KESE-461889 format. One record per residue (C-alpha): residue in three letters; x, y, z. Coordinates in steps of 0.1 Angstrom, whole numbers, plus 5000, padded with zeros to 4 digits. Layout:
<nodes>
> code:c1:c2:c3
> ala:X:Y:Z
...
</nodes>
This chain:
<nodes>
> code:c1:c2:c3
> met:6077:8692:5910
> arg:6102:8686:5883
> trp:6093:8686:5846
> pro:6126:8676:5830
> tyr:6132:8660:5797
> leu:6097:8669:5783
> ala:6115:8679:5751
> leu:6124:8642:5746
> ala:6087:8635:5738
> ala:6093:8640:5701
> leu:6119:8613:5703
> cys:6096:8587:5719
> leu:6089:8554:5704
> gly:6056:8563:5686
> ala:6070:8593:5670
> leu:6102:8575:5660
> val:6082:8549:5641
> ser:6065:8576:5619
> leu:6094:8600:5615
> ala:6125:8579:5611
> gly:6119:8570:5574
> phe:6135:8536:5580
> trp:6150:8518:5550
> arg:6141:8484:5536
> arg:6162:8454:5545
> thr:6188:8459:5517
> asn:6225:8464:5515
> glu:6218:8500:5524
> gln:6217:8488:5560
> glu:6254:8480:5558
> ser:6261:8517:5553
> ala:6268:8536:5585
> pro:6239:8558:5597
> val:6244:8585:5623
> pro:6242:8568:5658
> pro:6225:8584:5687
> leu:6245:8610:5706
> asp:6252:8589:5736
> gly:6245:8553:5724
> arg:6215:8549:5746
> gly:6187:8556:5721
> trp:6176:8545:5687
> val:6196:8547:5655
> glu:6177:8564:5626
> gly:6179:8552:5591
> leu:6174:8515:5596
> asp:6144:8492:5588
> gly:6131:8487:5623
> leu:6142:8500:5657
> tyr:6179:8495:5664
> gly:6202:8508:5691
> val:6240:8509:5694
> ala:6252:8475:5706
> arg:6276:8470:5735
> glu:6306:8452:5724
> ala:6303:8414:5731
> gly:6321:8406:5763
> glu:6326:8443:5774
> gly:6318:8432:5809
> glu:6295:8414:5832
> ile:6275:8424:5863
> arg:6285:8408:5895
> gly:6274:8412:5931
> gln:6295:8426:5958
> gly:6274:8416:5988
> ala:6263:8450:6001
> ser:6233:8473:6004
> asn:6205:8450:5992
> leu:6176:8463:5971
> gly:6149:8461:5998
> gly:6129:8429:6000
> ile:6141:8419:5965
> gly:6176:8414:5980
> tyr:6197:8428:5953
> ala:6234:8435:5960
> pro:6249:8463:5940
> gly:6267:8451:5909
> ser:6299:8461:5891
> val:6314:8455:5857
> glu:6342:8431:5856
> pro:6363:8431:5824
> arg:6367:8396:5811
> ala:6397:8381:5793
> ala:6394:8379:5755
> ser:6392:8341:5756
> asp:6363:8343:5781
> arg:6341:8368:5763
> arg:6305:8358:5757
> gly:6292:8364:5722
> phe:6257:8367:5708
> gly:6229:8344:5719
> thr:6218:8329:5752
> his:6242:8321:5780
> val:6232:8300:5810
> leu:6257:8307:5838
> asp:6240:8289:5867
> ala:6211:8267:5857
> thr:6204:8256:5893
> arg:6194:8292:5903
> leu:6172:8301:5873
> glu:6135:8307:5877
> pro:6120:8278:5857
> gly:6100:8285:5826
> val:6102:8298:5791
> asn:6108:8332:5777
> leu:6084:8352:5754
> met:6105:8376:5734
> thr:6098:8405:5710
> ser:6124:8423:5689
> gly:6125:8456:5670
> asp:6134:8443:5636
> arg:6101:8425:5628
> ala:6064:8419:5637
> ala:6071:8386:5654
> ala:6075:8369:5688
> glu:6093:8338:5699
> leu:6087:8314:5728
> cys:6122:8301:5738
> asp:6136:8276:5762
> leu:6161:8290:5787
> asp:6189:8277:5767
> gly:6178:8298:5737
> thr:6160:8270:5718
> val:6131:8285:5698
> leu:6100:8264:5708
> his:6074:8284:5689
> arg:6072:8315:5667
> trp:6045:8339:5656
> glu:6049:8364:5628
> val:6025:8386:5608
> pro:6039:8418:5591
> tyr:6018:8449:5593
> glu:6011:8450:5556
> ala:5995:8416:5558
> his:5965:8432:5575
> glu:5943:8444:5546
> his:5920:8467:5565
> leu:5946:8486:5584
> pro:5957:8521:5573
> pro:5986:8519:5548
> leu:6021:8526:5559
> glu:6037:8560:5552
> gly:6070:8551:5538
> ala:6087:8517:5536
> his:6096:8507:5571
> gln:6089:8481:5596
> ile:6062:8484:5623
> pro:6074:8458:5648
> trp:6053:8443:5676
> arg:6060:8467:5706
> arg:6043:8444:5731
> val:6025:8411:5730
> ala:6002:8392:5754
> leu:6000:8354:5753
> leu:5964:8341:5753
> glu:5952:8308:5768
> asp:5946:8294:5733
> gly:5982:8298:5723
> gly:5975:8329:5702
> leu:5987:8364:5708
> leu:5975:8400:5711
> ala:6001:8423:5696
> ile:6006:8460:5694
> his:6019:8477:5663
> asp:6030:8508:5682
> gly:6008:8538:5675
> arg:5990:8520:5646
> ala:5970:8489:5656
> leu:5961:8461:5679
> val:5959:8427:5664
> arg:5949:8392:5675
> ile:5970:8364:5660
> ala:5962:8326:5663
> arg:5987:8300:5673
> asp:5995:8293:5637
> ser:6000:8330:5629
> thr:5967:8334:5611
> val:5949:8367:5617
> val:5919:8365:5640
> trp:5912:8403:5638
> ala:5930:8436:5634
> ser:5918:8469:5649
> ala:5930:8503:5637
> leu:5930:8515:5673
> arg:5961:8536:5679
> ala:5974:8512:5705
> his:6008:8518:5720
> his:6033:8505:5745
> asp:6013:8481:5768
> leu:5982:8460:5773
> val:5968:8435:5798
> val:5942:8407:5795
> asp:5917:8404:5823
> gly:5895:8373:5817
> glu:5873:8382:5787
> arg:5885:8418:5786
> ile:5915:8435:5771
> his:5928:8468:5784
> val:5953:8486:5762
> leu:5969:8520:5760
> thr:5957:8541:5730
> arg:5961:8577:5719
> ala:5943:8604:5700
> glu:5949:8641:5695
> arg:5927:8668:5710
> val:5928:8705:5716
> val:5927:8714:5753
> pro:5922:8752:5755
> glu:5938:8756:5789
> val:5970:8740:5775
> his:5970:8757:5741
> pro:5941:8774:5723
> thr:5947:8758:5689
> arg:5975:8732:5690
> ala:5966:8696:5700
> ile:5981:8675:5727
> val:5983:8637:5725
> asp:5956:8623:5747
> asp:5967:8589:5762
> arg:5938:8567:5769
> ile:5930:8533:5783
> thr:5907:8514:5760
> thr:5888:8483:5770
> leu:5878:8457:5744
> asp:5863:8422:5744
> leu:5883:8393:5730
> asp:5866:8398:5696
> gly:5881:8433:5693
> arg:5849:8453:5701
> val:5855:8485:5721
> leu:5836:8485:5753
> ala:5849:8515:5772
> glu:5875:8543:5770
> leu:5891:8565:5796
> ser:5912:8596:5789
> leu:5942:8597:5812
> trp:5944:8635:5807
> asp:5908:8637:5820
> ala:5917:8613:5848
> phe:5946:8636:5858
> arg:5925:8667:5855
> ala:5898:8652:5878
> ser:5923:8643:5905
> glu:5937:8662:5935
> trp:5969:8667:5916
> arg:5953:8687:5887
> ser:5973:8718:5895
> met:6005:8700:5882
> leu:5991:8703:5847
> glu:5992:8741:5849
> his:6030:8739:5849
> leu:6036:8720:5817
> thr:6067:8733:5799
> val:6057:8715:5767
> arg:6022:8725:5757
> glu:6015:8706:5725
> gly:6021:8671:5712
> asp:6030:8642:5735
> val:6030:8660:5768
> met:6025:8629:5791
> his:6036:8598:5772
> ala:6020:8569:5791
> asn:6040:8538:5787
> thr:6028:8512:5812
> leu:5995:8495:5820
> glu:5993:8469:5849
> leu:5960:8456:5863
> leu:5964:8456:5901
> asp:5955:8424:5919
> gly:5948:8440:5954
> arg:5980:8427:5971
> leu:5990:8462:5982
> ala:5955:8474:5991
> ala:5962:8469:6029
> gln:5990:8494:6026
> his:5971:8520:6005
> pro:5934:8518:5994
> ala:5943:8532:5959
> phe:5959:8498:5952
> glu:5927:8478:5954
> arg:5920:8451:5929
> gly:5909:8463:5895
> his:5927:8496:5895
> trp:5953:8504:5869
> leu:5990:8512:5875
> thr:6005:8534:5848
> cys:6035:8556:5842
> phe:6039:8590:5825
> arg:6075:8590:5811
> asp:6077:8627:5801
> leu:6063:8639:5834
> asp:6084:8615:5855
> leu:6053:8603:5873
> ile:6038:8570:5884
> ala:6001:8568:5890
> val:5972:8546:5899
> val:5938:8551:5881
> asp:5904:8541:5895
> pro:5885:8532:5863
> glu:5851:8536:5880
> leu:5858:8570:5894
> gly:5876:8580:5862
> arg:5905:8597:5880
> ile:5940:8592:5894
> val:5939:8582:5930
> trp:5976:8578:5938
> leu:6006:8597:5923
> ala:6044:8595:5929
> asp:6071:8619:5918
> gly:6107:8611:5927
> pro:6143:8614:5916
> trp:6137:8591:5887
> arg:6138:8603:5851
> ala:6119:8590:5820
> pro:6107:8559:5839
> his:6092:8527:5826
> his:6073:8497:5838
> pro:6064:8501:5875
> thr:6052:8467:5887
> val:6040:8452:5920
> thr:6064:8428:5938
> asp:6057:8400:5962
> his:6075:8420:5989
> gly:6047:8447:5990
> thr:6066:8473:5970
> leu:6068:8486:5935
> leu:6098:8479:5912
> leu:6105:8507:5887
> phe:6128:8508:5857
> asp:6145:8542:5860
> asn:6158:8549:5825
> leu:6179:8581:5831
> gly:6179:8587:5868
> asn:6214:8573:5875
> ser:6234:8604:5863
> gly:6218:8598:5829
> glu:6221:8561:5829
> ser:6197:8534:5840
> arg:6189:8517:5874
> leu:6162:8498:5891
> val:6145:8514:5921
> glu:6121:8500:5947
> leu:6093:8521:5961
> glu:6071:8518:5991
> val:6035:8526:5983
> val:6023:8549:6011
> thr:6045:8579:6000
> gly:6060:8565:5968
> ser:6095:8571:5981
> ile:6126:8551:5971
> val:6136:8525:5997
> ser:6164:8509:5977
> ser:6180:8508:5943
> trp:6203:8488:5921
> ala:6228:8497:5893
> pro:6262:8484:5883
> glu:6293:8501:5898
> asp:6301:8513:5863
> pro:6267:8529:5853
> thr:6275:8528:5815
> gln:6271:8490:5817
> phe:6233:8493:5823
> ser:6218:8520:5801
> thr:6187:8523:5779
> gln:6172:8556:5771
> tyr:6139:8541:5760
> cys:6118:8511:5770
> gly:6132:8487:5795
> val:6114:8461:5817
> ala:6122:8446:5851
> gln:6101:8415:5859
> pro:6102:8402:5895
> leu:6102:8364:5894
> ala:6086:8339:5918
> asn:6119:8327:5932
> gly:6132:8362:5941
> asn:6152:8367:5910
> val:6145:8396:5886
> leu:6146:8394:5848
> val:6157:8426:5832
> thr:6154:8438:5796
> glu:6179:8464:5785
> ser:6160:8474:5754
> cys:6182:8498:5734
> arg:6212:8475:5737
> gly:6194:8443:5728
> arg:6202:8426:5760
> ala:6184:8407:5788
> phe:6197:8392:5820
> glu:6185:8374:5851
> leu:6199:8384:5886
> thr:6196:8365:5918
> ala:6187:8381:5951
> asp:6224:8384:5959
> gly:6231:8402:5927
> thr:6247:8373:5908
> leu:6243:8373:5870
> ile:6230:8338:5862
> trp:6215:8341:5827
> glu:6221:8365:5798
> tyr:6208:8370:5763
> ile:6226:8392:5738
> ser:6206:8397:5706
> pro:6223:8385:5674
> arg:6199:8406:5653
> arg:6224:8432:5641
> val:6232:8452:5610
> gly:6257:8479:5600
> pro:6295:8481:5600
> asp:6309:8454:5623
> gln:6273:8446:5633
> arg:6274:8477:5655
> phe:6236:8482:5655
> val:6213:8459:5674
> ala:6176:8454:5671
> ala:6156:8468:5701
> leu:6147:8441:5726
> phe:6113:8453:5737
> glu:6107:8426:5763
> val:6118:8392:5775
> glu:6090:8378:5797
> arg:6093:8346:5818
> trp:6063:8323:5817
> pro:6057:8290:5836
> arg:6062:8260:5814
> asp:6028:8247:5824
> ala:6008:8279:5818
> pro:5978:8272:5796
> gly:5989:8296:5769
> val:6024:8281:5768
> arg:6010:8246:5766
> ala:5986:8256:5738
> ala:6013:8273:5719
> leu:6034:8242:5720
> gly:6005:8220:5709
> glu:6002:8202:5743
> glu:5966:8211:5749
</nodes>
C-alpha cells in the first residue's frame, strides 16, 4: 500500500481557504503574488481561489485513433500548436456543434459565491449569487477573503444547494434569496436523493491509536432533509476502521490533521451491483485523496465494503459510467500531471486511460471532474487552469471553455473552475430556473 503525498494535506482546498489570507478585490490583485511551484495548484494572496492560467491558444487536444479508453472509446490525445492567427481566446468555443451532448452547463468559479446556467455557446441563461457575509447566522470570516461556492446541486424548484467549503451548506432560491443556511462544516461534494441531502462534512477528534493528544480531521457524511435539519451522520474514519481494510490505518505517515481528505460523494444507483454486490443501490461512492483510495460505503452497516488502491495519485471524482466501469480523475498519476483512468469494479484495476501526448497540457493538482455524457462524450473540468472541454469517443475536442475571470500581470492568474456540469435542457430544475415551470 502506497501512502504518498500525505504531506499535501495542508495544502488542500479547505485549509487553503482559511490559511491563504486572500486580499480584497482591489488594485492589489494587479501586483504579482508568488505562483505555485509548478503551475498546477493555487496562487496564494488573491481574493478567491486562482491558479496559473495556460496561455490562450497554447495548444489543443486532438485524437490520434489508437488505444481507446475502454468502453468510453477515448483515443489518446496530443497537443497541436496552433498558428497565432488561429488561437482561441477566453470564453466558450463550439468546434463541432453536431457532436455535442445537448443541454446546458451549470458552472461554479473560485472568485465568487455564485453559479451560472449557460447555453452551450456561452450565453448566460440564469445566475445565482449570495456572498458568504450575507448569511447573518453563519460564523464570521477570519480575514477579508472570498468563500466561493465549492459545489452546487440544482433543485427541482430552480434553487440551489451550495457548499461554502469547510464553512457552511446553504439553500438558495431561484431568485437568489436565502431559504436557509447551516453552519455545518460542509466540504467538496453533496448529492440530493429525493427528500434527502447527503453532504461531506468534517470535524476534529482525537483518535488515541493515531495520536494521543493531537486531533485528526474526521470526514463525515451527513444526511439532512430539504429544510436543513440533520437526520443522520456517519464518520468515514469509523467506517474505515470497521472494515476489513482497517489495518491500512496503522500505517499512516501523517498522524494529525487532514489524514484522509474525502473529496467525492456519489449515491450509487445499482447499475454495477451485478458485477459486485458492494455497488448496490443506496451505497455511497467516495474518494480519499490523501490516501489514494476509492471506496464504497454501506450506510446501513456503517462501514466500507469495497476499496481500490492503484497507481493513481491524489485522485478526485470517481463516477459510474454507462459501460459498467468507474471513471476517475487522476490528478497527479501521469508523472505528476493529470489523466483520466477507467476502472473495472471487481478488483478496481485500471482497464484503460487517457491523457494528452504532452502531459503538461492537461494538469490540475487539485479538484477536477470528468462527467460521462449520455452520447458517449465526456465533459472534463481542468480546475486549476480554469478550463473545461468536451471530448468525443474518438478523442476529438469539440467544445472548450477558457475562463476569462483573471487577475494579475498580463491576466496570468485564472479563477478556479470547480465544475462544469451538463444538464438536459428539459430537466425540471433547469426549466424552473429559467422560469418555464
